[in-house]
N, C-alpha and C positions, 0 to 999 in steps of 0.2 A: 338693594341698589345695581346688580346687574340687569334686572328685571326693567327698572326704571330708564337706564341706558340703553337696552334695546327697545322700548317704547319710543323714548325721544329719539334714537336713528331712524327709527321707522315715520317718526313724524318729520324729520328734518328731510328725508327722500320722499315724502308725497307732498308733492306740490300740487294737490288737487284741493287741498283743505285750506278755507278763504273764511275762516269764522273763528274766532277768539275761546279757547275751552276755558271754563272755570274748573281748575286744579289743584290739590292739593300742594302744600309746600316741597314736600320732597318731588315731587314731579316736575314742578317748575325749576327749583334748583337742578335737576338732574338735565333740564332743555337749557340752562344756560351754561353748565358746565360741559354738555356737548357742542356748543357753539363756541366755546374757549377752545376745546379739543380740536376742531375743524378748522379755525384759524391757524392755531399753532402748526397742526400738520400739515399745512399749505404752505407756513413760512419755514420749517424746517425740511421741507421736500429738496430733491436735488435740485428741482430749479425752483428755488425761494421765490415767491410771490407774496403780494398784500391781497387775499380774498375779498371777493365783495360782499356786501350784506344784502340777501335777496330779501326784500321788503314787499309787500302785497301792496299794490298800488292804491293810494287812497285818494285819485282824483276823481273828478266826476265822468269823466271818458270810461271809467272803470266799475263805474256803477250798475246796480240791474234792480230789477224788482223782482222779488218773488211773494208767494202766499203760501201761509201756515198751511197744514194738512187738515187741519180741525176749523177752521176760520178763513174768512174769504177777504180779511184785511190785510194789504201789500203792504212789506215793509222794503226798505234799501239794504240792498247786500254788496259786497265786492266780488268781483268775478277773479278768475285764476291771472289778471294781468300782475307781471312782476315789476317792479322797478329797483335799481342798486344803488347803493352808497359807497363811494370807493376813498379811500385814503389820498390816492393816486390824482386825485382832483383837486385844485386848489380851492375852489367853491363849495365842496364837499366835505373836505378832511375834516372840518371842524366837527360836523355834524356825526361823520363817521367815528369819531373820538368821543361825542356824548352817548352814542348808542352803548359803549361799552361801560363808560362811567356810570350811568342810571343801571344798566345791569348788575351792575359791580355794588352800586348801592342799594339795590333790590335784593341782591343775593345775601347780603348783611344782615337786611330788614328781615328774611324770610328764616334765617338761622336762629337770629335773635325771637323770634315769633311775635315781632312788633306791627302795628300798622302805622303807617304814615300819611298826612294828605299831601296836595301836591303842592302846596304850601309850604308845610316844613322842609319837604325835598327839595324844595328849592333853596332855603335858606341855607340846607347842609351841604348842599353843592356850589352854592356861592359862596361857601368859606373853606371848601376842600379843593374848588376847581375853578376860582374866578375867571381863569382865562378863558374858559368854556362856556361857563352859564352866566350870561349877565339880565337874564329877565325870565320872568316867568313863562313868559310864552315858548321860549326855547324848551324849557322843563318840559311842557305840557305836550310839545309836537314830538319830545324826544320819548316820553313816554308811549305815545302813540307808533312809535318808529320799533320800540321793544315790543309793543303787542303785536304788532306786524310782522315782526322777525319769529316771534316764539310761539305767537297764535295761542295765547292764552289771555285772560281779562286780566285788566290793572288790577281789579281786587284781588286775583289769584298772585299778583306781583307785591302784595302788601301794599298799595295805595287806597286808600280811603277814599271816597267822594266826598267833595268839602259841601256840605248843604245847605240853601239860603232856603227851603220849602217849608210851608206850615199847610198844616192840617186842622179843619173844626168841623164841627157837625155831629152829625147821627152817625158818629165810630165809636165803637170801644177797641182799644189798642191794650195789648198785656205783653209784654216781655216775659219770658221764661223765669219763672221763680219772683216775679214782682206783682206789685197790686198794678190792677188794670186801670187805664186811664180813660176818662170818660172825654172826648174830643169836643163836646158842646158844652163843656165845663171850665174851659181853657181861658175864658177872656176874650178881647177882640184882637188879640195877639197871635191867637191859636195855639196849636202845640207843634214845636219844632221838630221836623223830621231828622233823624239821626242819620249821618254820613255813613255808617257803619251797615255796608250792603247785608252781612251776615246777621246781625240784628234785625235788619228790617226783612229779611227773608226768615225769621223764625218769629216773628210775631204773631200773637193771635189774633184775630181781627172777626167782629161782631157790628152789624150794622142792621138800622131796621129803615134805611133811606130807600127812597127810590130814584134817585139820581145822583150823579156824580158831577160836581160842576168843576170846571177846571177855570181859574181867574190870572189872566195874564198880570194884573197888577197888585201890588200890595197893597196901596192904598183903597182899592176897589173891594180887595177880600177883605180888609178891616171893617170897611162900611156895611158890607152884607153880613158880616159875624155880629156887628155891635146891633143892626137891624133883626137878627136873628133869623135871617131869612131861611135858613136851615129849618125851622119849625114850621114857618108858611110853605115852604115848598120841602115836604121831607128829603134831604140832599146832607150831600160831604162835601164841603167846601176845601179845595186845594189848590196852593200857588205855590211857583216856583220863584215868584218875583222878578219876573223878565224871562230869558231865555233861558229853556230849562238844563238845571244841573242833574247829574246820574241819580245822585238820591231819590230825588222826586219823580223823577221819571219810571226808577226802579219799583216806588211805591205805587205809583197810580199805576205802572202793570200789573203787582199785586192783585191790587185791587179788582182790576179787571177780570184777573181768574179766580180771585175768591168771590165777586159778586159778578158775574156774568151777565146776569139778567138787568143791570144797572147799565143805563146808558151814559158815558162820559160827554159833557155837553162842556164846549169851550166859549168862554167869555174874552174877546179878544179886540183889541182896537181894530178901526177899520182902515188898515193900511197894510204894506208888505211885511212890514217887521211883526205885525201881530199874527198874520197869515202864516211866516215865517215859525213862528213858535207853535202855533197850532201843529203846522206840518212834522215838526221834528217830535214833537207827542205823538203823533200818527203813524209814521213812516219811517221814523228813525231821522240820521243825519249821515252825510258821506264821510265826515272825518272820523263817526266811530261807526263804521260800517260793519267790522270785524266783530261788535256787539249790538248793533241796533236791534235785531232780532230779539234780544232780550228785554228790551225797554218799550218796543211800539204797543200801542193799542189803539182801538176802534174809536180815536175821537170824532165826535160831531160836532159840528160849526152853528156853534147857537147864534152867536152874534159879537159884533157887530157885524151886520151886512149891508148891501146897496139898498135896500127896501127899508133901512130903518133911517135913512136921511133924512126921511119927511118927519121925522119926531124929534129933530133937533135944527134950530135954525143957522140959516148959511153962513152967518158970522162966526159961528163956532168951527166952521169947515178954516183947515190950514194946507197951505200948498206942498206937495210932494217934494220932498228933498233928494237931491240926487242919489245918497245912499239908499234910499227908497227904490229909485229905479233900478239899482242896481240888485238890490236884492229880489226885486219882480224879476228882473232879466234871467236871475239864477235859478227862481223858483220855476219857471217856464221850462227851463233846458232839464227840468230833472225830469221830463216826461212821464210823470208820476200822477199829476194832479187831476182830479175828475174836471169833466167840462166844465160844472157850477164853479167851480174854485178859480177856471181861467177866464169865466166871463167877469167873477168878482174883480180879477188882477185888472183884465181890460177896461171896466169901468174906472178903477180906481186911476190908472195911467191918462186914460182918455180924458179925465175930468181935472186930472191935475191936484185932486184934493186929498184930502185923509182925514178921517175923525176919531177922537179919541171917545174912548168910553165914559168920561167926566162929562163931555158935550150933555149927557140925557138927563144931568140934574137940572137942566132948565125947566124941567116937566117935576121937579121938586126932588129934595134931598132923600126921599122915601121911595122915589121911584122905579130905581134899579130892580126892586124884589119883585114889582107890576109887571116891570118890562120881562122880567125871566120867566114869570108864569105865564103870562099872553102867549111867549115865543114857545113855551112847551106844549100849552094848549094847542095853538096852531100844529104842532109838531112840526115847525118850520126851521129846521136843522137836517145839515147834511153831513 
């Protein structure tokens, strides 16, 4: 225990760390204990005060771009800038208390050797501390505050990812001690991705695919699985059913490491939201800046793209919404997008239009597979 405390004291004194470690429960508990001891020490000092919580700043202004040592793929990370949360400011008092409440709950979870989802944690906190937690968003943000304070991953805190993801196609998965699962024989619903990152990390994976196809929408994923496109184009299909959850990102990252020769091709709507989903898989996200590098992978943009608009009738285009323009502005401000992505965004905003993947059905309900095959043959992805 003494060694763990020394390790944690070193951690708290080292302000250069700006990433989240994956740690065993004893080390996380030690970091929580040191945070409490530091708080009590200042509170009981000759000149007592309420100490500030030094949280790594998760704002856009603190984001940077880094490249891996073994790859040219960049990812988003957070620099060494800190912000503080104080009990003495009326606007921040509840947020300050929420951090300690979540840390207390995580400590109990780790002592009991349990894992909970963010949703389960929300209902527990709603029942025990209703004056401080009234929404899931408050819990999610507070979890990120705890990650920013302790600089350990949410999984290390005992918090499991709630997964919406599905995978299908030419992939065999096997959990330790269990039977192998053939993801090509799971029906149109695909195989549900577990939210347990430890389980995902221990999966044995085998594949005879040539591509990994990332699909934005659940309905499109189902259509491709029903058409067994993965047999026509030897591939693995994966979807997060919209904005990517951590478990789906983690599994995709693992597949990119296990099968580095397989290009990952994204099929998303031609609108800023579709591009934002692609970029989250590719670069990571500001909110997850402390852990982004654990999930990012080199995703290529298969479609829809601006040059695909000739494949669909003008009547299927819909006007951009105010939210689309906000997302476009946010993406441009990242200063990470390739020039080709910026050109696509400019075309979207100048035309004022958006196109959804379903518009390709104008060419027939079996057209999606042909479209993907044609794009691959042309190698027209970035």
